C-alpha positions in Angstrom: 0.0 0.0 0.0 3.0 2.3 0.7 4.2 2.4 -2.9 0.7 2.8 -4.5 0.5 5.7 -6.9 -3.1 6.3 -5.9 -2.3 6.9 -2.2 -3.1 10.6 -2.4 -6.5 9.7 -3.9 -7.1 7.2 -1.1 -6.2 9.9 1.4 -8.7 12.3 -0.1 -11.3 9.6 0.1 -10.5 8.9 3.7 -10.7 12.6 4.6 -14.2 12.7 3.1 -15.1 10.1 5.8 -13.4 12.2 8.5 -16.0 14.9 7.5 -18.7 12.2 7.3 -18.0 11.3 10.9 -18.9 14.9 11.8 -21.9 15.0 9.5 -23.4 11.9 11.0 -23.7 13.4 14.5 -23.5 17.1 14.1 -27.3 17.5 14.4 -27.8 15.2 17.3 -24.8 16.7 19.2 -26.3 20.2 18.7 -29.9 19.0 19.4 -30.6 21.6 22.0 -29.3 24.5 19.9 -31.1 23.4 16.8 -34.4 22.8 18.7 -34.3 26.5 19.7 -33.2 27.6 16.2 -35.9 25.6 14.4 -38.6 26.3 17.0 -39.1 22.6 17.9 -38.3 20.1 20.6 -35.7 17.2 20.7 -38.2 14.8 19.1 -38.5 17.2 16.2 -34.8 17.3 15.8 -34.7 13.5 15.7 -37.3 13.7 13.0 -35.0 16.0 11.0 -32.2 13.4 11.4 -34.4 10.8 9.8 -34.4 12.8 6.6 -30.7 11.9 6.2 -31.8 8.3 5.8 -34.4 9.2 3.1 -31.7 11.0 1.1 -29.4 8.0 1.4 -32.1 5.5 0.5 -33.4 7.2 -2.6 -30.1 8.1 -4.1 -28.6 4.6 -3.6 -31.1 3.1 -6.0 -29.0 4.4 -8.9 -25.7 5.6 -7.4 -24.0 2.2 -7.7 -24.9 1.9 -11.3 -23.8 5.5 -12.0 -20.5 4.7 -10.3 -19.9 1.6 -12.5 -20.9 3.5 -15.7 -19.3 6.9 -15.3 -16.5 6.3 -12.8 -15.7 6.9 -9.2 -14.4 10.4 -9.3 -17.5 12.2 -10.7 -19.7 10.7 -8.0 -17.2 11.5 -5.3 -17.1 15.1 -6.3 -21.0 15.3 -6.4 -21.0 13.9 -2.8 -18.4 16.5 -1.7 -20.3 19.4 -3.2 -23.3 18.0 -1.4 -21.5 18.2 1.9 -20.4 21.7 1.2 -24.1 22.6 0.6 -25.2 20.8 3.8 -22.8 22.5 6.2 -23.2 25.8 4.5 -27.0 25.7 4.8 -26.9 24.3 8.3 -25.1 27.5 9.4 -27.8 29.9 8.1 -31.1 28.0 8.2 -33.7 28.7 10.8 -36.7 26.8 9.4 -37.6 23.3 10.5 -38.9 22.2 7.0 -35.7 23.5 5.3 -33.7 21.7 8.0 -35.2 18.4 6.8 -34.2 19.3 3.2 -30.7 20.1 4.4 -30.5 16.7 6.1 -31.8 15.1 2.9 -28.9 16.6 1.1 -26.5 15.2 3.6 -27.9 11.7 3.1 -27.9 12.0 -0.7 -24.3 13.2 -0.7 -23.2 10.3 1.5 -24.8 7.9 -0.9 -22.8 9.3 -3.8 -19.6 9.2 -1.8 -20.2 5.6 -0.7 -21.0 4.4 -4.2 -17.7 5.9 -5.4 -15.4 5.5 -2.5 -15.7 1.8 -1.4 -15.3 0.4 -5.0 -12.4 2.9 -5.6 -10.6 1.8 -2.4 -11.0 -1.9 -3.4 -9.6 -1.0 -6.9 -6.7 1.0 -5.4 -5.8 -1.8 -2.9 -7.0 -5.0 -4.5 -5.0 -7.2 -2.2 -6.1 -5.5 0.9 -9.8 -4.8 0.2 -11.1 -5.5 3.7 -8.4 -3.5 5.4 -8.8 -0.6 3.1 -12.5 -0.5 3.7 -12.1 -0.8 7.5 -9.7 2.1 7.6 -12.7 4.2 6.4 -14.2 3.6 9.9 -11.0 4.9 11.5 -11.4 8.3 9.9 -15.1 8.4 10.7 -14.4 7.4 14.3 -11.6 10.0 14.7 -13.9 12.9 14.0 -16.8 11.3 15.8 -14.6 11.0 18.9 -13.3 14.6 18.7 -16.6 16.4 17.9 -18.4 15.8 21.2 -15.4 17.1 23.1 -15.2 20.1 20.9 -18.9 20.9 21.2 -18.7 20.3 25.0 -15.8 22.9 25.1 -17.9 25.4 23.1 -20.8 24.9 25.4 -18.7 25.2 28.5 -17.2 28.4 27.3 -20.6 29.8 26.1 -19.2 30.0 22.6 -21.1 29.9 19.3 -22.1 26.3 18.4 -21.6 27.2 14.7 -17.8 26.7 15.0 -18.5 23.0 15.0 -20.1 23.4 11.6 -17.5 25.9 10.2 -14.6 23.5 10.8 -15.9 20.6 8.7 -17.0 23.0 6.0 -13.5 24.4 5.6 -12.0 20.8 5.6 -14.4 19.6 2.8 -13.7 22.7 0.7 -10.0 22.1 0.9 -10.4 18.4 0.2 -12.6 19.1 -2.8 -9.7 21.1 -4.4 -7.4 18.1 -3.8 -9.9 15.7 -5.3 -10.3 17.7 -8.4 -6.7 16.9 -9.2 -6.7 13.3 -8.0 -6.4 10.3 -10.4 -8.4 7.0 -10.0 -7.8 3.5 -11.4 -9.6 2.6 -14.6 -12.6 0.8 -13.0 -13.9 -0.5 -16.3 -10.6 -2.2 -17.2 -10.4 -3.7 -13.7 -14.0 -5.0 -13.9 -13.3 -6.6 -17.3 -10.2 -8.3 -16.0 -12.1 -9.6 -12.9 -15.0 -10.9 -15.0 -12.6 -12.7 -17.4 -10.3 -14.0 -14.7 -10.6 -17.8 -14.1 -8.5 -17.4 -11.0 -11.4 -15.6 -9.3 -13.7 -18.6 -10.0 -11.2 -21.2 -8.7 -11.4 -20.0 -5.1 -15.0 -21.2 -4.8 -15.5 -24.9 -3.9 -19.3 -24.3 -4.1 -20.5 -21.5 -6.4 -22.0 -18.7 -4.3 -25.6 -17.7 -5.0 -26.7 -14.1 -4.8 -30.2 -15.1 -3.5 -28.6 -16.9 -0.6 -25.3 -15.3 0.5 -25.9 -12.0 -1.2 -29.3 -11.6 0.3 -28.1 -12.4 3.8 -25.3 -9.9 3.6 -27.4 -7.1 2.3 -30.1 -7.7 5.0 -27.3 -7.7 7.5 -26.4 -4.2 6.3 -29.7 -3.0 7.7 -29.3 -4.6 11.1 -25.7 -3.7 11.4 -26.3 0.0 10.6 -29.4 0.0 12.9 -27.3 -1.2 15.8 -24.7 1.4 15.9 -26.5 4.3 14.2 -29.4 4.2 16.7 -26.9 3.9 19.6 -24.9 6.8 18.2 -27.9 9.1 17.8 -29.6 8.4 21.2 -26.7 7.7 23.7 -26.3 11.3 24.8 -30.1 11.8 25.4 -30.3 8.3 27.0 -27.6 9.3 29.4 -29.2 12.6 30.5 -32.9 11.7 30.3 -33.0 8.0 31.4 -29.9 7.6 33.6 -29.6 11.2 34.8 -26.1 11.9 33.9 -24.7 15.4 33.5 -24.6 16.9 30.0 -20.9 16.7 29.7 -20.7 13.1 31.0 -23.4 12.0 28.6 -21.6 13.7 25.7 -18.4 11.9 26.8 -20.2 8.6 26.2 -20.2 9.4 22.5 -16.5 10.0 22.7 -15.8 6.7 24.4 -18.1 4.9 22.0 -16.3 6.4 19.1 -12.9 5.6 20.7 -14.0 2.0 20.8 -14.8 2.1 17.1 -11.5 3.8 16.4 -9.5 1.2 18.4 -11.3 -1.6 16.6 -10.1 -0.3 13.2 -6.5 -1.0 14.2 -7.2 -4.3 16.0 -9.3 -5.6 13.2 -6.8 -4.5 10.5 -4.0 -6.2 12.5 -6.0 -9.4 12.9 -6.9 -9.5 9.2 -3.3 -8.8 8.2 -2.4 -12.0 10.2 -4.9 -14.1 8.3 -7.9 -13.9 10.6 -11.0 -13.9 8.3 -13.5 -11.1 8.4 -16.2 -13.8 8.6 -14.9 -14.9 12.0 -14.7 -11.3 13.2 -18.2 -10.6 12.2 -19.6 -13.5 14.2 -17.6 -12.6 17.3 -18.3 -8.9 17.2 -22.0 -9.2 16.6 -22.3 -11.6 19.6 -20.4 -9.2 21.9 -22.4 -6.1 20.8 -25.7 -8.0 21.4 -24.6 -8.9 25.0 -23.4 -5.4 25.7 -26.6 -3.7 24.6 -28.7 -6.2 26.5 -26.6 -5.4 29.6 -27.3 -1.7 29.2 -31.0 -2.2 28.8 -31.3 -4.6 31.8 -29.1 -2.5 34.1 -29.3 1.1 33.0 -26.8 3.2 35.0 -23.8 5.5 34.5 -21.5 2.5 35.1 -23.1 0.2 32.5 -23.3 3.0 30.0 -19.6 3.9 30.6 -18.6 0.3 30.2 -21.0 -0.6 27.4 -20.4 2.5 25.1 -16.8 1.7 24.1 -17.7 -2.1 23.8 -20.6 -1.3 21.4 -18.4 1.1 19.5 -15.7 -1.5 19.1 -17.9 -4.4 18.1 -20.8 -2.7 16.3 -19.2 0.4 14.8 -15.6 -0.5 14.4 -15.6 -1.5 10.8 -18.0 -4.4 10.7 -20.3 -2.6 8.2 -17.3 -2.2 5.9 -16.3 -5.8 6.5 -19.8 -6.8 5.3 -19.4 -4.8 2.2 -16.0 -6.3 1.5 -17.4 -9.8 2.1 -20.1 -9.2 -0.4 -17.5 -8.3 -3.0 -15.5 -11.4 -2.0 -18.5 -13.6 -2.8 -19.4 -11.7 -5.9 -16.3 -9.9 -7.2 -17.8 -8.3 -10.4 -19.7 -5.0 -10.4 -18.4 -3.6 -7.1 -20.3 -0.4 -7.6 -23.6 -2.2 -8.0 -22.9 -4.4 -5.0 -22.0 -1.4 -2.9 -25.2 0.4 -4.1 -27.5 -2.5 -3.1 -25.7 -3.0 0.2 -26.0 0.6 1.0 -29.7 0.8 0.1 -30.4 -1.6 3.0 -27.9 0.2 5.2 -29.4 3.6 4.5 -32.9 2.5 5.2 -31.8 2.0 8.8 -30.8 5.6 9.1 -34.4 6.6 8.3 -36.3 3.9 10.2 -34.3 4.0 13.5 -34.5 7.8 14.2 -38.2 7.6 13.4 -38.7 4.9 16.0 -36.5 6.8 18.5 -38.7 9.9 17.9 -41.7 7.8 18.8 -40.1 6.3 21.9 -39.0 9.8 23.1 -42.7 10.6 23.4 -43.8 7.2 24.8 -41.1 5.2 26.7 -37.5 6.1 25.9 -36.1 3.4 28.1 -37.2 0.8 25.5 -34.8 2.3 22.9 -32.0 0.1 24.2 -34.2 -3.0 24.1 -34.8 -2.2 20.4 -31.1 -1.7 19.8 -30.3 -5.1 21.5 -33.0 -6.8 19.4 -31.6 -5.6 16.1 -28.1 -6.6 17.2 -29.2 -10.1 18.0 -30.8 -10.5 14.6 -27.5 -9.3 13.0 -25.7 -12.0 15.0 -28.1 -14.7 13.9 -27.6 -13.7 10.3 -23.8 -13.9 10.6 -24.0 -17.4 12.2 -26.1 -18.6 9.3 -23.8 -16.9 6.8 -20.8 -18.5 8.4 -22.1 -22.0 7.5 -22.5 -21.0 3.9 -19.0 -19.4 3.9 -17.4 -22.6 4.9 -19.1 -24.5 2.1 -18.4 -21.9 -0.6 -14.7 -21.6 0.3 -14.2 -25.3 1.4 -13.2 -24.7 5.0 -13.6 -26.8 8.1 -13.9 -23.7 10.3 -14.2 -19.9 9.7 -11.4 -19.6 12.2 -8.9 -21.2 9.8 -6.3 -18.5 8.9 -5.9 -17.2 5.3 -2.6 -17.1 3.6 -1.3 -13.5 3.3 
């Protein structure tokens, strides 16, 4: 990876995800300020967040095909311009309806970026596809870890919350200038070589079927995204409104959660570089996240939240979503843009459905939000256990814990 001539392009892609880490939580972390600005309550702000999921969902129906047809760079730039528009409008808007439109733009921009970025990284680093994809989460986690601290600092000093929006706006503008000059691999040439390659077919002992392995993986995308996205959006409110933590302590939960995700990137990358299969990690991680979330629901306290937050971050948000996408491409190596698009459609639907349910629970019984999160995590674990049995058959393994040759 060190000598790759596309390293600068990869860095620009990763920096987009640094900004994405901010975009994903900027509204929820400034919920109180936006509630006043938009003349609504916290439930209303949660409703705005759900518009992000609508934007993701609608655009992903065709973003993957556009990526395969027109290339990775044009779609990446569209996404980046969308982020510029999102942060710029977020600074000046005071209307609740317009806020939902602004959130929609953010979701649409993310879909364009995902459809371009994941296939591009797999093409830039063909021998390290899972690792290259997981590193995305490292950049998301870094900004997601720092933002709550920064906003807490602004709040503590009675400073303008808008500085937390100006910073990512400046970063994405600079990165767009870099991306305009960046080169990408010839995706059509790579796709043709992969389609014609007999070597790719020889790794399968049993031919994979899209309506079996493919369907399980894309359904998993919904439950995986639901698990960590819901936790990410509600943990601060859960800490203050259910457990009774102070505002700063509750915000710090997001930081520890994100630190767990950040740490997982390095641990998972190291394990995969030593031959541990992503399939094995997916089974282990989904089990642990299910247990951690159930613990938080059954014993809600500052202690269980403080312990559980980094565990959930590590096991549910530390790159497992990216591993799932890479696993889909391992089963079905052709048409990476289309695969990513389908995978992300199911993923994006979670970013709409989960905030809507959280909005409802805020008005009914917010304590049940962790039961919901534990439930979707358990479904994700069950899917991975079933997929693991198919994985062994397709690749001719006695166990998913057999090491790969690197």
